[in-house]
VOBA-1610 file (N, C-alpha, C; in pm, whole numbers, padded with zeros to 5 digits, always signed):
BEGIN
Met+17767+00155-05226Met+17644+00125-05291Met+17532+00112-05191Ala+17565+00035-05085Ala+17466+00011-04979Ala+17419+00141-04915His+17518+00221-04892His+17478+00354-04836His+17394+00445-04923Lys+17419+00443-05057Lys+17337+00512-05143Lys+17193+00459-05135Leu+17182+00332-05138Leu+17046+00271-05125Leu+16971+00314-05001Ala+17053+00317-04888Ala+16995+00363-04760Ala+16946+00504-04761Ile+17025+00588-04834Ile+16987+00732-04837Ile+16852+00747-04914Glu+16831+00662-05025Glu+16721+00679-05103Glu+16604+00611-05040Ser+16606+00510-04952Ser+16491+00439-04902Ser+16494+00437-04741Asp+16385+00470-04693Asp+16370+00452-04537Asp+16359+00307-04505Leu+16345+00216-04593Leu+16325+00070-04566Leu+16473+00000-04555Val+16575+00086-04585Val+16715+00017-04591Val+16805+00097-04494Thr+16882+00017-04423Thr+16988+00077-04334Thr+17120+00019-04375Ala+17224+00102-04365Ala+17360+00051-04396Ala+17457+00095-04286Glu+17547+00009-04262Glu+17664+00037-04172Glu+17790-00009-04232Ala+17894+00071-04213Ala+18027+00027-04245Ala+18102+00000-04127Val+18176-00121-04130Val+18247-00163-04014Val+18391-00193-04058Glu+18492-00142-03987Glu+18636-00176-04018Glu+18661-00317-03969Ala+18685-00398-04062Ala+18707-00547-04036Ala+18823-00567-03944Met+18941-00502-03949Met+19053-00523-03860Met+19024-00474-03723Thr+18944-00365-03708Thr+18914-00318-03571Thr+18813-00400-03503Phe+18711-00452-03582Phe+18606-00532-03517Phe+18622-00681-03561Gln+18725-00738-03518Gln+18765-00875-03559Gln+18658-00973-03524Glu+18599-00969-03409Glu+18504-01055-03363Glu+18380-01055-03459Met+18336-00939-03500Met+18224-00926-03599Met+18269-00981-03734Ser+18386-00955-03765Ser+18441-01015-03898Ser+18437-01157-03888Ala+18474-01218-03784Ala+18472-01366-03775Ala+18321-01417-03777Gln+18236-01344-03716Gln+18095-01390-03704Gln+18038-01390-03851Tyr+18065-01292-03928Tyr+18017-01282-04069Tyr+18113-01341-04163Gln+18220-01408-04129Gln+18309-01478-04212Gln+18361-01388-04318Val+18412-01268-04285Val+18472-01177-04377Val+18600-01227-04430Arg+18606-01251-04566Arg+18722-01293-04630Arg+18779-01191-04729Gly+18692-01107-04772Gly+18711-01010-04867Gly+18634-00890-04841Val+18663-00775-04900Val+18588-00656-04878Val+18564-00591-05010Pro+18456-00515-05027Pro+18355-00504-04933Pro+18271-00626-04923Lys+18210-00656-04802Lys+18128-00761-04779Lys+17987-00702-04746Ile+17888-00752-04808Ile+17746-00702-04789Ile+17674-00816-04726Val+17609-00786-04610Val+17528-00888-04548Val+17378-00833-04544Ile+17291-00913-04590Ile+17143-00868-04598Ile+17058-00939-04502Asn+17009-00880-04396Asn+16920-00940-04295Asn+16972-01065-04238Asp+17110-01081-04223Asp+17172-01187-04171Asp+17141-01320-04245Glu+17084-01305-04361Glu+17043-01427-04444Glu+17128-01455-04558Ala+17170-01349-04618Ala+17251-01364-04749Ala+17371-01266-04745Ser+17475-01297-04811Ser+17586-01207-04825Ser+17662-01224-04949Phe+17733-01121-04989Phe+17820-01129-05104Phe+17935-01043-05079Glu+18051-01067-05154Glu+18173-00994-05134Glu+18219-00943-05269Gly+18292-00842-05268Gly+18369-00793-05388Gly+18313-00667-05431Asn+18384-00603-05515Asn+18347-00472-05572Asn+18257-00500-05690Leu+18132-00487-05677Leu+18036-00512-05784Leu+17988-00389-05850Thr+17952-00398-05978Thr+17897-00284-06035Thr+17764-00262-05979Glu+17708-00141-06000Glu+17575-00109-05947Glu+17473-00214-05989Glu+17477-00246-06119Glu+17377-00346-06171Glu+17395-00476-06100Met+17512-00533-06081Met+17535-00662-06016Met+17493-00650-05877Phe+17515-00530-05804Phe+17479-00511-05662Phe+17334-00523-05645Met+17259-00449-05733Met+17107-00449-05730Met+17055-00592-05756Asp+17114-00657-05855Asp+17069-00795-05885Asp+17082-00888-05759Gln+17183-00866-05687Gln+17211-00954-05567Gln+17106-00914-05456Val+17083-00790-05439Val+16987-00741-05343Val+16845-00793-05370Leu+16809-00776-05498Leu+16673-00809-05538Leu+16662-00965-05531Glu+16761-01044-05567Glu+16760-01190-05553Glu+16734-01232-05407Thr+16797-01157-05323Thr+16783-01191-05174Thr+16652-01156-05119Ile+16586-01050-05159Ile+16460-01017-05096Ile+16341-01080-05160Arg+16362-01153-05266Arg+16243-01216-05330Arg+16205-01340-05253
//
């Protein structure tokens, strides 16, 4: 979902990181489940969300 948003908007970037390969980064962001979305190092959420729930989380974070 994050990558779809990044494709549609130049204001959004998205990266996918393999948690087991990058264990230090996983620890830094306290990854306990996947997918884990981190927005501007300020907010994060985990789990397989519907598109509507994903957008609700993003909009809540940027307000």
